[in-house]
Residue frames as a rotation matrix with the C-alpha (Angstrom) as fourth column:
UNK 1
-0.441 -0.535 0.721 117.50
-0.795 0.606 -0.036 161.69
-0.417 -0.589 -0.693 80.03
UNK 2
0.315 0.640 0.700 114.79
-0.151 0.763 -0.629 159.41
-0.937 0.092 0.337 78.58
UNK 3
0.887 -0.036 -0.460 116.08
-0.462 -0.058 -0.885 160.13
0.005 0.998 -0.068 75.07
UNK 4
-0.108 -0.994 -0.008 119.58
-0.977 0.107 -0.186 159.12
0.185 -0.012 -0.983 76.17
UNK 5
-0.373 0.035 0.927 118.25
-0.477 0.849 -0.225 155.86
-0.796 -0.526 -0.300 77.66
UNK 6
0.721 0.675 0.154 116.24
-0.167 0.385 -0.908 155.17
-0.672 0.629 0.390 74.50
UNK 7
0.591 -0.600 -0.540 119.35
-0.750 -0.163 -0.641 155.73
0.296 0.784 -0.546 72.39
UNK 8
-0.426 -0.776 0.465 121.39
-0.894 0.441 -0.082 153.47
-0.141 -0.451 -0.881 74.68
UNK 9
0.026 0.531 0.847 118.74
-0.268 0.820 -0.506 150.73
-0.963 -0.214 0.163 74.52
UNK 10
0.898 0.310 -0.311 118.70
-0.348 0.069 -0.935 151.01
-0.268 0.948 0.170 70.74
UNK 11
0.147 -0.934 -0.326 122.48
-0.918 -0.006 -0.397 150.64
0.369 0.357 -0.858 70.54
UNK 12
-0.527 -0.306 0.793 122.42
-0.681 0.710 -0.179 147.69
-0.508 -0.634 -0.582 72.96
UNK 13
0.462 0.805 0.373 119.62
-0.313 0.541 -0.781 146.15
-0.830 0.244 0.501 70.90
UNK 14
0.620 -0.318 -0.718 121.91
-0.760 -0.014 -0.650 146.16
0.196 0.948 -0.250 67.86
UNK 15
-0.472 -0.876 -0.103 124.25
-0.775 0.467 -0.425 143.87
0.420 -0.121 -0.899 69.78
UNK 16
0.002 0.571 -0.821 121.44
-0.020 0.821 0.571 141.61
1.000 0.015 0.013 71.00
UNK 17
-0.881 -0.342 -0.327 121.78
0.318 0.082 -0.944 142.74
0.350 -0.936 0.037 74.62
UNK 18
0.105 0.994 -0.024 118.81
0.570 -0.041 0.821 143.13
0.815 -0.100 -0.571 76.92
UNK 19
-0.709 -0.468 -0.527 120.23
0.694 -0.335 -0.637 145.63
0.122 -0.818 0.563 79.40
UNK 20
-0.763 0.441 0.472 117.44
-0.308 -0.891 0.334 148.11
0.568 0.110 0.816 78.66
UNK 21
0.185 0.830 -0.527 115.00
0.294 0.465 0.835 145.84
0.938 -0.309 -0.158 80.49
UNK 22
-0.219 -0.345 -0.913 116.91
0.964 0.071 -0.258 146.67
0.154 -0.936 0.317 83.67
UNK 23
-0.987 -0.109 0.116 116.48
0.101 -0.992 -0.073 150.42
0.123 -0.060 0.991 83.05
UNK 24
-0.328 0.942 0.076 112.75
-0.338 -0.192 0.921 149.92
0.882 0.276 0.381 82.54
UNK 25
0.170 0.369 -0.914 112.34
0.642 0.662 0.387 147.68
0.747 -0.653 -0.125 85.61
UNK 26
-0.619 -0.491 -0.613 114.07
0.786 -0.383 -0.486 150.25
0.004 -0.782 0.623 87.81
UNK 27
-0.903 0.317 0.289 111.57
-0.222 -0.922 0.318 152.89
0.367 0.223 0.903 86.58
UNK 28
-0.054 0.940 -0.337 108.56
0.130 0.341 0.931 150.85
0.990 0.006 -0.141 87.75
UNK 29
-0.863 -0.187 0.469 107.23
-0.386 -0.355 -0.851 152.01
0.326 -0.916 0.235 91.11
UNK 30
-0.552 0.686 -0.473 104.78
0.718 0.680 0.148 149.87
0.423 -0.258 -0.868 93.10
UNK 31
-0.095 0.652 -0.752 101.72
0.813 -0.385 -0.436 151.89
-0.574 -0.653 -0.494 94.03
UNK 32
-0.088 -0.019 -0.996 102.43
-0.262 -0.964 0.041 154.46
-0.961 0.264 0.080 91.30
UNK 33
-0.826 -0.294 -0.482 103.15
-0.528 0.102 0.843 152.75
-0.198 0.950 -0.240 87.95
UNK 34
0.235 0.969 0.074 100.29
-0.773 0.232 -0.590 151.24
-0.589 0.082 0.804 85.96
UNK 35
0.135 -0.066 0.989 99.85
0.300 0.954 0.023 148.04
-0.944 0.293 0.148 84.00
UNK 36
0.961 0.218 0.170 99.64
0.233 -0.309 -0.922 150.18
-0.148 0.926 -0.348 80.86
UNK 37
0.567 -0.819 -0.090 103.16
-0.817 -0.573 0.064 151.50
-0.104 0.038 -0.994 81.54
UNK 38
-0.045 -0.573 0.818 104.49
-0.376 0.768 0.518 147.97
-0.926 -0.284 -0.250 82.09
UNK 39
0.386 0.271 0.882 103.06
0.591 0.661 -0.462 146.69
-0.708 0.700 0.095 78.80
UNK 40
0.996 -0.038 -0.085 104.12
-0.086 -0.719 -0.689 149.85
-0.034 0.693 -0.720 76.97
UNK 41
0.377 -0.925 0.045 107.73
-0.915 -0.365 0.174 149.49
-0.145 -0.106 -0.984 78.13
UNK 42
-0.463 -0.612 0.641 108.14
-0.593 0.752 0.289 145.70
-0.659 -0.246 -0.711 78.31
UNK 43
-0.585 0.333 -0.739 105.54
-0.642 0.367 0.673 144.42
0.495 0.869 -0.001 75.87
UNK 44
0.536 0.840 -0.087 103.17
-0.632 0.468 0.617 141.54
0.559 -0.276 0.782 76.56
UNK 45
0.054 -0.511 0.858 104.17
-0.902 0.343 0.261 139.16
-0.428 -0.788 -0.443 79.37
UNK 46
-0.765 -0.403 -0.502 105.34
-0.576 0.778 0.253 135.64
0.288 0.483 -0.827 78.70
UNK 47
-0.453 0.695 -0.558 102.50
0.610 0.698 0.374 134.33
0.650 -0.171 -0.741 80.84
UNK 48
-0.508 0.412 0.757 99.72
-0.609 -0.793 0.023 135.85
0.609 -0.449 0.653 82.92
UNK 49
-0.674 0.302 -0.674 98.33
0.586 0.774 -0.240 134.40
0.449 -0.557 -0.699 86.15
UNK 50
0.066 0.779 0.624 95.03
-0.290 -0.583 0.759 135.48
0.955 -0.231 0.187 87.68
UNK 51
-0.902 -0.408 -0.144 95.21
0.051 0.230 -0.972 135.69
0.429 -0.884 -0.187 91.49
UNK 52
-0.342 0.806 -0.483 92.41
0.897 0.434 0.089 135.02
0.282 -0.403 -0.871 93.98
UNK 53
-0.254 0.201 -0.946 92.37
0.624 -0.713 -0.319 138.66
-0.739 -0.672 0.056 95.14
UNK 54
0.783 0.620 0.057 91.56
0.412 -0.447 -0.794 139.96
-0.467 0.645 -0.605 91.63
UNK 55
0.304 -0.762 -0.571 95.13
-0.650 -0.604 0.460 140.96
-0.696 0.232 -0.680 90.83
UNK 56
0.994 -0.107 -0.001 97.16
0.067 0.633 -0.772 139.54
0.083 0.767 0.636 87.96
UNK 57
0.330 -0.944 0.014 100.83
-0.205 -0.057 0.977 138.52
-0.921 -0.325 -0.212 87.87
UNK 58
0.955 -0.081 -0.285 102.84
-0.285 0.011 -0.958 138.89
0.081 0.997 -0.013 84.67
UNK 59
0.516 -0.812 0.273 106.07
0.426 0.520 0.740 137.08
-0.743 -0.266 0.614 83.89
UNK 60
0.888 -0.401 -0.226 108.96
-0.424 -0.523 -0.739 138.82
0.178 0.752 -0.634 82.13
UNK 61
0.678 -0.647 0.348 111.92
0.207 0.623 0.755 136.47
-0.705 -0.440 0.556 81.80
UNK 62
0.404 -0.645 -0.649 115.31
-0.892 -0.436 -0.123 136.77
-0.203 0.628 -0.751 80.14
UNK 63
-0.141 -0.390 0.910 115.80
-0.156 0.916 0.369 133.01
-0.978 -0.090 -0.190 80.03
UNK 64
0.904 -0.371 -0.214 117.46
0.418 0.873 0.252 131.21
0.093 -0.317 0.944 78.29
UNK 65
0.128 -0.942 0.311 120.41
0.576 -0.184 -0.796 133.63
0.807 0.281 0.519 77.96
UNK 66
-0.096 -0.130 0.987 119.68
-0.476 -0.865 -0.160 136.06
0.874 -0.485 0.021 80.80
UNK 67
-0.690 -0.242 -0.683 119.74
0.427 0.625 -0.653 135.45
0.585 -0.742 -0.328 84.54
UNK 68
-0.895 0.446 0.022 116.63
-0.293 -0.550 -0.782 137.34
-0.336 -0.706 0.623 85.62
UNK 69
-0.518 0.854 0.043 112.91
0.578 0.312 0.754 136.70
0.631 0.416 -0.655 85.70
UNK 70
-0.961 0.233 0.152 110.59
-0.277 -0.761 -0.586 139.43
-0.020 -0.605 0.796 86.93
UNK 71
-0.369 0.922 -0.119 107.09
0.875 0.388 0.291 138.76
0.315 0.003 -0.949 88.21
UNK 72
-0.973 0.107 0.206 105.03
-0.134 -0.983 -0.123 141.94
0.189 -0.147 0.971 88.20
UNK 73
-0.471 0.845 -0.253 101.73
0.879 0.426 -0.213 141.98
-0.072 -0.323 -0.944 90.10
UNK 74
-0.898 0.304 0.317 99.06
-0.166 -0.903 0.395 144.47
0.407 0.302 0.862 89.04
UNK 75
-0.776 0.631 0.008 95.90
0.162 0.212 -0.964 144.98
-0.610 -0.747 -0.266 91.13
UNK 76
-0.131 0.860 0.494 92.28
0.925 0.285 -0.250 145.25
-0.356 0.424 -0.833 89.95
UNK 77
0.731 0.341 -0.591 92.74
0.200 -0.935 -0.292 149.03
-0.653 0.095 -0.752 89.48
UNK 78
0.792 -0.468 0.391 95.65
0.493 0.112 -0.863 148.41
0.360 0.876 0.320 87.07
UNK 79
0.647 -0.621 0.443 98.26
-0.716 -0.694 0.074 149.71
0.261 -0.365 -0.893 89.54
UNK 80
0.072 -0.730 -0.680 101.57
-0.057 0.678 -0.733 147.85
0.996 0.091 0.008 89.97
UNK 81
0.889 0.288 0.356 101.70
-0.374 0.008 0.927 146.33
0.265 -0.957 0.115 93.46
UNK 82
0.538 -0.713 0.450 104.90
-0.187 0.419 0.888 144.29
-0.822 -0.562 0.092 93.32
UNK 83
0.707 -0.474 -0.525 107.98
-0.559 0.082 -0.825 143.86
0.434 0.877 -0.207 91.12
UNK 84
0.598 -0.463 0.655 110.09
-0.439 0.494 0.750 140.82
-0.670 -0.736 0.092 92.04
UNK 85
0.008 -0.667 -0.745 113.24
-0.872 0.361 -0.332 139.33
0.490 0.652 -0.579 90.55
UNK 86
0.731 0.527 0.433 112.53
-0.679 0.623 0.388 135.68
-0.066 -0.578 0.813 91.39
UNK 87
0.679 -0.566 -0.467 115.76
0.241 0.773 -0.587 133.92
0.694 0.286 0.661 90.42
UNK 88
0.092 -0.558 0.825 117.23
-0.801 -0.534 -0.272 134.35
0.592 -0.635 -0.496 93.90
UNK 89
-0.805 -0.463 -0.371 118.56
-0.138 0.754 -0.642 132.06
0.577 -0.466 -0.671 96.62
UNK 90
-0.737 0.586 0.337 115.52
-0.472 -0.090 -0.877 132.81
-0.484 -0.805 0.342 98.80
UNK 91
0.230 0.862 -0.452 113.15
-0.954 0.110 -0.277 131.75
-0.189 0.496 0.848 96.02
UNK 92
-0.190 -0.364 -0.912 115.19
-0.558 0.804 -0.205 128.62
0.807 0.470 -0.356 95.20
UNK 93
-0.964 -0.217 0.151 114.86
-0.236 0.445 -0.864 127.59
0.120 -0.869 -0.480 98.86
UNK 94
-0.275 0.945 0.175 111.06
-0.792 -0.119 -0.598 127.66
-0.545 -0.303 0.782 98.49
UNK 95
0.183 0.272 -0.945 111.20
-0.819 0.574 0.007 124.84
0.544 0.772 0.328 95.91
UNK 96
-0.407 -0.222 0.886 110.52
-0.808 0.540 -0.235 121.77
-0.427 -0.812 -0.399 98.04
UNK 97
-0.993 0.058 -0.101 109.74
0.009 0.902 0.432 118.11
0.116 0.428 -0.896 97.28
UNK 98
-0.457 0.890 0.010 106.08
0.739 0.385 -0.553 117.59
-0.496 -0.245 -0.833 96.45
UNK 99
-0.165 0.386 -0.908 105.47
-0.314 -0.893 -0.323 120.91
-0.935 0.232 0.268 94.66
UNK 100
0.520 0.431 0.737 103.85
0.567 0.471 -0.675 120.60
-0.639 0.770 0.000 91.23
UNK 101
-0.410 -0.641 0.648 105.31
0.910 -0.242 0.336 121.88
-0.059 0.728 0.683 87.97
UNK 102
0.298 0.601 0.742 102.70
0.577 -0.732 0.361 124.67
0.760 0.320 -0.565 87.96
UNK 103
0.938 0.044 -0.343 103.72
0.326 -0.444 0.835 125.75
-0.115 -0.895 -0.431 91.47
UNK 104
0.032 -0.996 -0.080 107.41
0.724 -0.032 0.689 125.82
-0.689 -0.080 0.720 90.49
UNK 105
-0.279 -0.078 0.957 106.61
0.879 -0.421 0.222 127.83
0.386 0.904 0.186 87.36
UNK 106
0.713 0.604 0.356 104.80
0.378 -0.759 0.530 130.40
0.590 -0.244 -0.770 89.53
UNK 107
0.775 -0.473 -0.419 107.83
0.366 -0.204 0.908 130.62
-0.515 -0.857 0.015 91.84
UNK 108
-0.098 -0.993 -0.064 110.64
0.314 -0.092 0.945 130.81
-0.944 0.072 0.321 89.26
UNK 109
0.272 0.233 -0.934 109.12
-0.737 -0.573 -0.358 131.60
-0.619 0.785 0.016 85.88
UNK 110
0.958 0.137 -0.251 109.84
-0.282 0.611 -0.740 129.81
0.052 0.780 0.624 82.62
UNK 111
0.474 -0.835 0.281 112.95
0.181 0.404 0.897 127.61
-0.862 -0.374 0.343 82.70
UNK 112
-0.047 -0.622 -0.782 115.81
-0.802 -0.443 0.401 128.11
-0.596 0.646 -0.478 80.28
UNK 113
-0.415 -0.078 -0.907 115.59
-0.721 0.636 0.275 124.48
0.555 0.768 -0.320 79.22
UNK 114
0.364 0.526 0.769 113.84
-0.816 0.578 -0.009 121.23
-0.449 -0.624 0.640 80.03
UNK 115
-0.489 -0.543 -0.682 115.07
-0.761 0.648 0.029 117.68
0.426 0.533 -0.731 79.60
UNK 116
0.709 0.639 0.299 113.61
-0.705 0.652 0.279 114.22
-0.017 -0.409 0.912 80.06
UNK 117
-0.502 -0.865 -0.009 115.88
-0.860 0.500 -0.104 111.42
0.094 -0.044 -0.995 81.28
UNK 118
0.280 0.725 -0.630 114.29
-0.686 0.610 0.397 108.13
0.672 0.321 0.668 80.27
UNK 119
-0.269 -0.438 -0.858 116.46
0.202 0.845 -0.495 105.82
0.942 -0.306 -0.139 82.41
UNK 120
-0.975 -0.083 -0.208 115.64
0.220 -0.188 -0.957 107.76
0.040 -0.979 0.202 85.60
UNK 121
-0.208 0.961 0.182 112.12
0.853 0.088 0.514 108.51
0.478 0.262 -0.838 84.38
UNK 122
0.160 0.232 -0.959 112.37
0.738 -0.674 -0.040 112.14
-0.656 -0.702 -0.279 85.44
UNK 123
0.505 0.063 0.861 112.07
0.670 -0.657 -0.344 115.57
0.544 0.751 -0.374 83.90
UNK 124
-0.137 -0.629 -0.765 114.55
0.884 -0.426 0.192 118.31
-0.447 -0.650 0.615 84.76
UNK 125
0.810 0.313 0.496 113.95
0.481 -0.839 -0.255 122.04
0.336 0.445 -0.830 84.42
UNK 126
-0.134 -0.940 -0.314 117.01
0.982 -0.169 0.087 124.34
-0.134 -0.297 0.945 84.39
UNK 127
0.951 0.302 0.062 117.31
0.306 -0.949 -0.076 128.08
0.036 0.091 -0.995 85.02
UNK 128
-0.015 -0.949 0.316 120.49
0.667 -0.245 -0.704 129.98
0.745 0.200 0.636 84.14
UNK 129
0.840 0.316 -0.441 121.44
0.542 -0.448 0.712 131.81
0.027 -0.837 -0.547 87.33
UNK 130
0.627 -0.601 0.495 123.77
-0.359 -0.787 -0.502 134.63
0.692 0.137 -0.709 88.24
UNK 131
0.856 -0.479 -0.197 126.91
0.433 0.453 0.779 133.20
-0.284 -0.752 0.595 89.78
UNK 132
0.883 -0.470 -0.008 129.60
-0.423 -0.788 -0.448 135.82
0.204 0.399 -0.894 89.50
UNK 133
0.264 -0.824 0.502 132.21
-0.713 0.183 0.677 133.51
-0.649 -0.537 -0.539 91.00
UNK 134
0.199 -0.133 0.971 132.01
0.367 0.929 0.052 130.94
-0.909 0.346 0.234 88.20
UNK 135
-0.624 -0.493 -0.606 133.66
-0.401 -0.463 0.790 131.36
-0.671 0.736 0.092 84.83
UNK 136
-0.943 0.328 -0.064 131.17
0.143 0.569 0.810 128.94
0.302 0.754 -0.583 83.27
UNK 137
-0.282 0.921 0.268 127.34
-0.650 -0.389 0.653 129.15
0.706 0.010 0.709 83.21
UNK 138
-0.997 0.045 0.067 125.59
-0.028 0.588 -0.809 127.81
-0.076 -0.808 -0.585 86.33
UNK 139
-0.358 0.921 -0.150 122.07
-0.347 0.018 0.938 126.38
0.867 0.388 0.314 86.31
UNK 140
-0.611 0.371 0.699 119.59
-0.676 0.214 -0.705 125.79
-0.411 -0.904 0.120 89.12
UNK 141
-0.728 0.288 -0.623 117.87
-0.290 0.693 0.660 122.45
0.622 0.661 -0.421 88.46
UNK 142
-0.239 0.720 0.652 114.51
-0.856 0.161 -0.491 121.09
-0.458 -0.675 0.578 89.58
UNK 143
-0.935 -0.136 -0.327 113.87
-0.265 0.882 0.390 117.36
0.236 0.451 -0.861 89.15
UNK 144
-0.115 0.977 0.181 110.29
-0.978 -0.079 -0.194 116.10
-0.175 -0.200 0.964 88.68
UNK 145
-0.684 0.018 0.730 108.90
-0.047 0.996 -0.069 112.56
-0.728 -0.082 -0.680 88.97
UNK 146
-0.878 0.342 0.334 106.46
0.436 0.285 0.854 111.15
0.197 0.895 -0.400 86.36
UNK 147
0.083 0.956 -0.282 103.54
0.996 -0.085 0.003 112.69
-0.021 -0.281 -0.959 88.31
UNK 148
0.161 -0.081 0.984 105.06
0.439 -0.887 -0.145 116.17
0.884 0.456 -0.107 87.83
UNK 149
0.989 0.145 0.008 106.09
0.050 -0.391 0.919 116.64
0.137 -0.909 -0.394 91.47
UNK 150
0.319 -0.916 0.242 109.46
-0.759 -0.400 -0.514 117.94
0.568 -0.020 -0.823 92.69
UNK 151
0.848 -0.138 -0.513 111.74
0.344 0.878 0.333 115.20
0.404 -0.458 0.791 94.01
UNK 152
0.258 -0.797 -0.546 114.92
0.781 -0.161 0.604 117.27
-0.569 -0.582 0.581 94.47
UNK 153
0.994 -0.091 -0.069 116.86
-0.113 -0.833 -0.541 120.32
-0.008 0.545 -0.838 93.33
UNK 154
0.360 -0.931 0.061 120.48
0.755 0.329 0.567 120.85
-0.548 -0.158 0.822 92.41
UNK 155
0.639 -0.274 -0.719 122.99
-0.467 -0.881 -0.079 122.92
-0.611 0.386 -0.691 90.49
UNK 156
0.540 -0.504 0.674 125.07
0.758 0.639 -0.129 122.24
-0.366 0.580 0.728 87.40
UNK 157
0.098 -0.579 -0.809 127.96
-0.364 -0.778 0.512 124.02
-0.926 0.245 -0.287 85.82
UNK 158
0.922 0.214 0.322 127.99
0.227 0.374 -0.899 123.90
-0.313 0.902 0.297 82.03
UNK 159
0.062 -0.987 -0.151 131.64
0.049 -0.149 0.988 123.47
-0.997 -0.069 0.039 81.16
UNK 160
0.872 0.143 -0.468 132.61
-0.419 -0.275 -0.865 124.75
-0.252 0.951 -0.180 77.73
UNK 161
0.673 -0.664 0.325 135.22
0.720 0.689 -0.083 122.94
-0.169 0.290 0.942 75.69
UNK 162
0.499 -0.578 -0.646 138.51
-0.167 -0.795 0.583 124.76
-0.850 -0.183 -0.494 75.52
């Protein structure tokens, strides 16, 4: 079975698809899998956060083209404690005015794109999100003031020219 999945991932890789990440994520079991397994299967994380309890959280994102970002928490004994897909409605609701850019990054992972709007003097971070009802790409947006604090959130649809 593992050989079949490896072959499938290899074929998908030829087409530039990242579906094999999903197979690997589903294989990770909190309380059983180790940090060595995570790094062996997914490679190095995009960013690593040290937590107060001695654990570490690793970010594995598919942005800018994908619609998932996994945060994997590994305890001091190198055992996976939590695997979370954070680009969800529940997580978006946690983004409130006053949060810092660092706090938002810890909640949602690396954005797909960032923009600065000089006339409004604000920075906007965008995450491509899964919206199966839309024919065009949908982004969750977080707007920051010059001090790097959230002022509001929103959504945009990126309409493609026909």
